[in-house]
C-alpha positions in Angstrom: 17.6 9.6 63.9 20.7 7.9 65.2 24.2 9.2 64.2 24.7 6.1 62.1 21.5 6.7 60.2 22.4 10.3 59.7 25.7 9.4 58.2 24.0 7.0 55.8 21.6 9.8 54.8 24.5 12.3 54.3 26.2 9.9 51.9 23.0 9.1 49.9 22.1 12.8 49.6 25.6 13.6 48.4 25.0 11.3 45.5 21.4 12.0 44.8 20.8 15.6 45.8 24.3 16.9 45.3 25.8 15.1 42.2 22.6 13.8 40.8 20.7 17.1 41.1 23.8 19.1 40.1 23.5 21.1 43.3 26.8 21.9 45.0 24.9 23.7 47.8 23.1 20.5 48.8 26.5 19.0 49.8 27.2 19.7 53.5 30.8 20.7 53.2 32.7 22.2 56.1 34.3 25.5 55.1 37.8 23.9 55.6 37.0 20.6 53.8 39.8 18.7 52.1 39.2 16.7 48.9 41.3 14.1 47.2 40.1 13.1 43.7 41.7 11.5 40.7 40.2 14.2 38.3 40.9 17.3 40.4 43.8 19.5 39.5 47.0 17.6 40.6 45.0 14.4 41.1 44.6 12.5 44.4 48.1 13.3 45.6 47.3 17.1 45.7 44.3 17.7 47.9 42.0 20.7 47.3 41.4 22.6 50.5 38.5 24.8 51.4 34.8 24.8 50.3 35.3 27.6 47.8 38.3 25.9 46.2 36.1 22.8 45.7 33.4 24.9 44.2 35.7 26.7 41.8 38.2 24.0 40.8 36.5 20.6 41.3 32.8 21.3 40.9 32.8 24.0 38.1 32.9 21.5 35.2 30.8 18.8 36.8 27.2 20.0 36.1 27.7 19.9 32.4 29.3 16.4 32.6 27.1 14.6 35.1 24.1 12.4 34.1 22.1 10.1 36.4 23.5 8.8 39.7 22.6 5.6 41.4 23.5 4.7 45.0 24.5 1.1 45.4 25.3 1.0 49.2 26.6 3.0 52.1 28.9 1.9 55.0 29.5 3.7 58.3 32.6 3.0 60.4 32.3 1.7 63.9 33.0 5.1 65.5 30.3 6.8 63.4 32.9 9.4 62.2 33.1 8.4 58.6 30.8 7.1 55.9 31.5 5.5 52.5 29.1 5.4 49.6 29.3 3.1 46.6 27.5 4.5 43.5 27.4 4.7 39.7 27.7 8.0 38.0 26.7 8.5 34.4 29.1 10.8 32.6 27.6 12.6 29.5 30.8 13.3 27.6 32.7 11.1 27.1 29.7 8.8 27.6 30.5 6.3 30.3 29.5 5.0 33.8 32.0 5.6 36.6 31.9 3.1 39.4 32.8 5.2 42.4 33.5 4.8 46.1 33.7 8.0 48.1 34.8 8.2 51.7 33.8 11.1 53.9 34.9 12.1 57.4 32.0 13.9 59.2 32.4 16.3 62.1 30.1 16.9 65.1 28.2 19.5 63.1 27.4 16.9 60.4 29.6 18.6 57.9 32.0 16.8 55.5 35.6 17.7 56.6 37.4 15.2 54.4 36.5 13.4 51.2 38.4 11.0 49.0 37.1 9.7 45.6 38.1 6.2 44.5 37.5 5.2 40.9 39.3 4.4 37.7 39.4 7.6 35.7 40.5 6.0 32.4 37.0 6.0 30.9 37.1 9.8 31.1 40.7 10.5 30.5 41.2 7.9 27.7 37.8 7.1 26.2 37.6 3.7 24.4 40.5 2.2 26.3 40.4 -1.5 26.8 41.8 -2.7 30.1 
């Protein structure tokens, strides 16, 4: 499998086997991973650092909130050091579908070293809003 194919697979498995199967251990995070996410404590401006911080602060509420996930597409940069995945994530409560794009930097050990979530969180933070 080429490096590009591997990065596509990492992104798809993050969505399907990690989020979709509610299995944090299926996500190949580096021990020193950095995550920026709108719904993490402090939001995207305050990154979470370290695999255990992600597990305790970001992941902890997710299994009870996540429904089905559906991969739309994946994109690898020309240097094969980063992959982006576009997907839909059904949220159980409040019921909504988040349209998400996540970008990952992947090291030589095929571990995620950086992740940034891009989505509009208003369906979760302000259910019923009309844009």
